[in-house]
C-alpha positions as CSV (number, residue, x, y, z in Angstrom):
1,M,-23.4,72.2,92.3
2,T,-24.3,72.5,88.6
3,N,-25.8,76.0,89.1
4,G,-29.2,75.0,88.0
5,E,-28.1,73.8,84.6
6,G,-30.4,70.8,84.8
7,R,-33.5,72.9,85.2
8,K,-32.4,75.3,82.5
9,T,-31.8,72.6,79.9
10,N,-34.3,70.0,81.1
11,T,-31.5,67.5,81.8
12,R,-30.7,65.0,84.6
13,F,-27.2,64.9,86.0
14,R,-25.9,61.9,87.9
15,N,-22.5,61.3,89.5
16,I,-20.7,58.2,88.1
17,A,-18.7,56.1,90.6
18,I,-15.8,55.1,88.4
19,Y,-13.6,54.3,91.4
20,N,-14.9,51.1,93.0
21,D,-13.0,51.7,96.3
22,K,-14.3,55.3,96.5
23,P,-17.8,55.2,95.1
24,F,-18.7,58.8,96.0
25,M,-15.3,60.5,95.3
26,G,-14.2,62.5,92.3
27,Y,-10.8,62.6,90.6
28,K,-8.5,65.5,91.3
29,N,-11.5,67.7,92.4
30,T,-13.5,66.7,89.4
31,F,-16.6,64.5,89.0
32,L,-17.7,62.7,85.9
33,L,-21.4,63.1,85.4
34,S,-23.8,61.2,83.1
35,V,-26.5,63.3,81.6
36,F,-29.9,62.6,80.1
37,N,-31.8,65.2,78.1
38,E,-35.5,64.9,78.9
39,T,-36.5,66.8,75.7
40,T,-34.3,65.1,73.1
41,K,-33.7,61.8,75.0
42,D,-30.0,62.1,74.1
43,G,-27.2,61.0,76.4
44,A,-24.1,62.9,77.4
45,F,-21.1,63.1,79.8
46,F,-20.0,66.2,81.6
47,R,-17.1,67.1,83.9
48,L,-17.8,69.0,87.1
49,S,-14.7,70.8,88.5
50,I,-15.0,71.8,92.1
51,G,-13.4,75.0,93.2
52,K,-14.2,78.6,94.2
53,E,-16.5,78.6,91.2
54,N,-17.8,75.2,90.1
55,Q,-17.2,74.7,86.4
56,L,-19.3,72.3,84.1
57,A,-17.9,71.1,80.8
58,Q,-19.4,68.9,78.2
59,L,-17.2,66.0,77.2
60,E,-19.4,63.8,75.0
61,T,-22.9,63.9,73.6
62,G,-25.0,62.6,70.8
63,P,-28.2,60.7,69.8
64,F,-27.1,57.7,71.8
65,K,-27.7,55.6,74.9
66,Y,-24.4,55.4,76.8
67,S,-23.3,53.0,79.5
68,N,-21.6,54.3,82.6
69,P,-17.8,54.1,82.0
70,A,-15.5,51.8,83.9
71,K,-12.0,53.1,84.7
72,S,-8.9,51.0,84.2
73,K,-7.1,50.3,87.5
74,N,-3.7,51.0,86.2
75,S,-4.3,53.9,83.8
76,D,-6.5,56.9,83.1
77,K,-8.5,55.1,80.5
78,I,-12.2,54.4,80.6
79,L,-14.3,51.8,78.9
80,W,-17.9,52.4,77.8
81,T,-20.6,51.7,75.2
82,K,-22.7,53.8,73.0
83,G,-25.5,52.8,70.7
84,N,-29.0,53.6,69.5
85,F,-31.8,51.8,67.7
86,Q,-29.8,51.5,64.5
87,I,-26.3,51.2,66.0
88,Y,-25.3,48.2,68.2
89,P,-23.8,49.3,71.5
90,D,-20.2,48.4,71.0
91,L,-17.3,48.9,73.4
92,W,-15.2,52.1,73.2
93,I,-12.1,53.2,75.1
94,S,-10.9,56.8,75.7
95,D,-9.1,59.1,78.1
96,L,-11.0,60.4,81.1
97,D,-12.1,63.4,79.1
98,F,-13.4,61.2,76.3
99,S,-10.6,62.3,74.0
100,K,-8.7,59.7,71.9
101,Q,-11.7,57.5,71.4
102,Q,-11.2,54.1,69.9
103,K,-13.9,51.5,69.0
104,L,-12.9,48.1,70.4
105,S,-15.6,45.7,69.4
106,D,-17.8,44.9,66.4
107,A,-20.2,42.6,68.3
108,N,-23.0,42.4,65.7
109,P,-21.3,42.5,62.3
110,Q,-24.2,40.6,60.6
111,Q,-26.5,43.6,61.1
112,K,-25.0,45.3,58.1
113,N,-26.4,42.6,55.9
114,Y,-30.0,43.5,56.8
115,L,-32.3,46.4,56.2
116,W,-33.0,48.2,59.5
117,G,-35.9,50.4,60.5
118,S,-35.9,53.7,62.2
119,V,-37.5,55.4,65.3
120,E,-38.6,58.9,66.1
121,L,-40.0,60.7,69.0
122,V,-43.6,61.8,68.4
123,K,-45.8,64.2,70.3
124,W,-49.6,64.9,70.4
125,T,-52.1,66.7,72.5
126,M,-54.2,64.8,75.1
127,P,-57.9,65.5,75.9
128,D,-56.8,67.7,78.9
129,G,-54.7,69.8,76.6
130,K,-51.3,68.5,77.9
131,E,-48.7,67.2,75.5
132,A,-48.0,63.5,75.4
133,E,-45.0,61.6,73.9
134,G,-44.3,58.3,72.4
135,L,-42.1,56.3,70.0
136,L,-42.9,55.5,66.4
137,Y,-40.8,52.8,64.7
138,K,-40.9,52.7,60.9
139,P,-39.9,50.0,58.5
140,A,-36.7,50.3,56.4
141,N,-37.1,52.2,53.1
142,F,-40.2,53.8,54.6
143,D,-42.5,55.5,52.0
144,P,-44.9,58.0,53.4
145,T,-47.1,57.7,50.4
146,K,-47.9,54.0,51.3
147,K,-50.2,52.6,53.9
148,Y,-48.7,50.4,56.6
149,P,-50.2,48.1,59.3
150,M,-49.5,49.3,62.8
151,L,-48.9,47.5,66.1
152,V,-49.4,49.4,69.3
153,Y,-47.5,48.3,72.4
154,F,-47.2,50.2,75.7
155,Y,-46.0,49.9,79.3
156,E,-46.0,53.0,81.5
157,K,-43.4,55.3,79.9
158,Y,-41.2,54.2,77.0
159,S,-40.2,57.5,75.4
160,D,-36.9,57.6,77.4
161,Q,-35.9,54.5,75.5
162,L,-35.7,56.3,72.2
163,H,-32.0,55.3,71.7
164,Q,-32.4,51.7,73.0
165,H,-31.0,49.1,70.7
166,Y,-33.1,45.9,70.3
167,V,-31.5,42.9,68.8
168,P,-34.2,41.0,66.8
169,K,-34.9,37.8,68.8
170,P,-37.9,35.8,70.0
171,S,-39.8,37.6,72.7
172,R,-41.7,36.0,75.6
173,S,-44.7,38.2,75.4
174,I,-44.0,41.7,74.1
175,I,-43.7,43.2,70.7
176,S,-40.2,43.5,69.3
177,P,-40.0,46.8,67.5
178,T,-36.9,45.6,65.5
179,Y,-38.5,42.4,64.3
180,C,-41.9,44.0,63.5
181,S,-40.5,47.0,61.7
182,S,-38.3,44.7,59.7
183,N,-41.4,42.9,58.6
184,G,-43.2,45.9,57.3
185,Y,-45.1,47.1,60.4
186,L,-45.2,50.5,62.1
187,V,-44.8,50.1,65.8
188,F,-46.2,52.8,68.1
189,I,-45.4,52.9,71.8
190,P,-47.2,55.8,73.6
191,D,-46.4,57.0,77.1
192,I,-49.3,56.6,79.6
193,R,-49.9,59.4,82.1
194,Y,-52.1,58.1,84.9
195,H,-54.8,59.6,87.0
196,D,-55.3,57.9,90.4
197,G,-58.5,55.9,90.4
198,Y,-58.7,55.6,86.7
199,P,-55.9,53.5,85.3
200,G,-58.0,52.0,82.5
201,Q,-59.3,55.4,81.3
202,S,-55.8,56.9,81.5
203,A,-54.5,54.2,79.2
204,L,-57.4,54.6,76.8
205,D,-57.0,58.3,76.6
206,A,-53.3,58.1,75.7
207,I,-53.6,55.2,73.3
208,I,-56.6,56.3,71.4
209,T,-55.5,59.9,71.0
210,G,-52.0,58.9,70.2
211,T,-53.1,56.4,67.6
212,S,-55.5,58.9,66.1
213,A,-52.7,61.5,65.8
214,I,-50.4,59.0,64.1
215,A,-53.2,58.0,61.7
216,K,-53.7,61.6,60.6
217,L,-50.1,61.5,59.2
218,G,-51.6,59.5,56.3
219,F,-49.4,56.4,56.2
220,V,-51.3,54.1,58.6
221,D,-53.7,51.4,57.4
222,T,-56.3,52.0,60.0
223,T,-58.1,48.8,59.1
224,R,-55.0,46.8,60.2
225,M,-54.1,48.0,63.6
226,G,-53.3,45.7,66.5
227,L,-52.9,46.3,70.2
228,Q,-50.7,44.3,72.6
229,G,-49.7,44.5,76.3
230,Q,-48.2,42.3,78.9
231,S,-48.9,42.1,82.7
232,W,-49.8,45.7,83.6
233,G,-50.1,46.4,79.9
234,G,-52.1,43.2,79.5
235,Y,-54.7,44.4,82.0
236,Q,-55.1,47.7,80.2
237,T,-55.3,46.0,76.8
238,A,-58.2,43.8,78.2
239,W,-59.9,46.9,79.7
240,L,-59.4,48.9,76.5
241,V,-61.2,46.4,74.2
242,T,-64.3,46.7,76.5
243,R,-64.4,50.4,75.6
244,S,-63.1,50.6,72.0
245,N,-63.4,48.7,68.7
246,K,-60.5,50.7,67.1
247,F,-58.2,47.7,66.7
248,R,-58.5,44.7,64.3
249,A,-57.2,42.4,67.0
250,A,-55.6,42.6,70.5
251,M,-53.4,40.4,72.7
252,A,-53.5,40.6,76.5
253,G,-50.6,38.8,78.2
254,A,-51.0,37.9,81.9
255,P,-54.0,40.3,82.4
256,V,-55.8,41.0,85.7
257,S,-59.4,40.9,84.6
258,N,-61.2,41.1,88.0
259,M,-59.7,43.5,90.5
260,T,-62.1,42.4,93.2
261,S,-60.9,38.8,93.2
262,A,-57.3,39.7,92.5
263,Y,-57.3,42.1,95.5
264,G,-57.6,39.3,98.0
265,G,-54.9,37.1,96.5
266,I,-51.1,37.0,96.9
267,R,-48.1,37.2,94.6
268,W,-47.1,33.6,94.3
269,E,-43.4,34.2,94.0
270,S,-43.0,36.6,96.9
271,G,-46.0,35.7,99.0
272,M,-46.9,39.4,99.3
273,V,-50.6,40.2,99.5
274,R,-51.9,41.9,96.4
275,A,-53.9,44.6,98.2
276,F,-51.0,47.0,98.1
277,Q,-50.9,46.8,94.3
278,Y,-54.3,48.5,94.2
279,E,-54.2,50.8,97.2
280,E,-50.8,52.3,96.8
281,G,-49.0,50.6,93.9
282,Q,-49.0,50.3,90.1
283,S,-52.7,49.7,89.8
284,R,-53.3,53.2,91.2
285,I,-56.8,52.8,92.6
286,G,-55.8,54.7,95.7
287,A,-58.4,53.2,98.0
288,T,-59.4,49.9,99.6
289,L,-62.0,47.7,98.1
290,W,-64.5,48.7,100.8
291,E,-63.8,52.5,100.4
292,R,-64.3,52.6,96.7
293,P,-65.9,49.4,95.4
294,D,-67.1,51.4,92.4
295,L,-63.5,52.0,91.2
296,Y,-62.6,48.3,91.4
297,L,-65.7,47.4,89.4
298,E,-65.2,50.2,86.8
299,N,-61.5,49.3,86.3
300,S,-62.1,45.5,85.9
301,P,-62.3,44.3,82.3
302,L,-64.5,41.3,83.4
303,F,-67.5,43.6,84.1
304,G,-67.3,45.1,80.6
305,A,-66.8,41.7,78.8
306,D,-70.3,42.0,77.2
307,K,-69.0,45.0,75.2
308,V,-66.0,43.2,73.7
309,E,-66.1,42.9,69.9
310,T,-62.4,42.9,69.1
311,P,-60.8,39.4,68.6
312,L,-58.7,39.0,71.8
313,L,-55.8,36.5,72.5
314,I,-55.3,35.9,76.2
315,M,-52.0,34.4,77.4
316,S,-51.6,33.3,81.1
317,N,-49.6,30.5,82.7
318,D,-49.3,29.0,86.2
319,G,-45.6,29.8,86.3
320,D,-46.3,33.5,86.6
321,G,-45.0,34.7,90.0
322,A,-46.7,38.1,89.9
323,V,-50.1,37.9,88.2
324,P,-52.6,35.2,89.3
325,W,-52.9,33.0,86.2
326,Y,-56.6,32.4,86.9
327,Q,-57.3,36.0,86.1
328,G,-56.9,35.0,82.4
329,I,-59.3,32.1,82.9
330,E,-61.9,34.5,84.4
331,L,-61.8,36.7,81.3
332,Y,-61.8,33.8,78.9
333,S,-64.7,32.1,80.7
334,A,-66.7,35.3,80.6
335,L,-66.1,35.8,76.9
336,R,-66.9,32.2,76.2
337,R,-70.1,32.4,78.2
338,L,-71.1,35.5,76.3
339,G,-70.6,33.7,73.0
């Protein structure tokens, strides 16, 4: 319907259901489409007109994250938000073609009283020669001639969140890029590209090569770099410190440390057996424990605990409905036994 425009420009087109009673219908032979550019991470809106020759017209675009518009029941007005890391996603109103835009809210006026950091999309080359992406948050008044401490956080793929706005607030277990950059830290969030059977090594390859690429820019204090991950990221943090001493300190939140014991457990909240997590799910082992016991051992931080030299903070609790909290105890007990 879009004549291959998405493939040509590396963008994703999605129909927006602005009519609650007709979720799949357009308006007067037109459809409103939300658009995401995979290269720039910018958002946009297009109008698709259906006829003898479908016509695609850009209505709104920019370095922003947009919400899907909601249409007024009694007029041809739509309500939507736009924002990015530095701009709070306030409410806007406009006509259906995004003309006559008017900002309706100023929901975070106190932000202008504070210095705010910045974020940029960074790219580097992986060991296999492929390009990787990540996000680099910089402090306000960043000076490239100075050296800054850097915190590394990760969880699957974050680069698509380039224009996500984060209000500074206490976090349960993950790094707040807004809070940390406002306190003089660089924050680096690399995307992880996984290879089945080797989730630990996949994370190490992305994090170490990405961190090294950022360090080569000259403004990172490589003696003050920290690593943090939660849940799936907590597991990989625990695994990574069994293979690398690159970081001054690390924090593993709710980590699985022993895949062989976790394999036979359940998710406490849902009651689902955990085997699916490793055979076909996020842990990406791709085989049963009996088919490839070597991969379960290789990817378990517990069995590399004797190689850990990095100071490691482990956080687990018995209220976790997904990760067995005793996995943190296994890792702690091993490290304590090793002295």
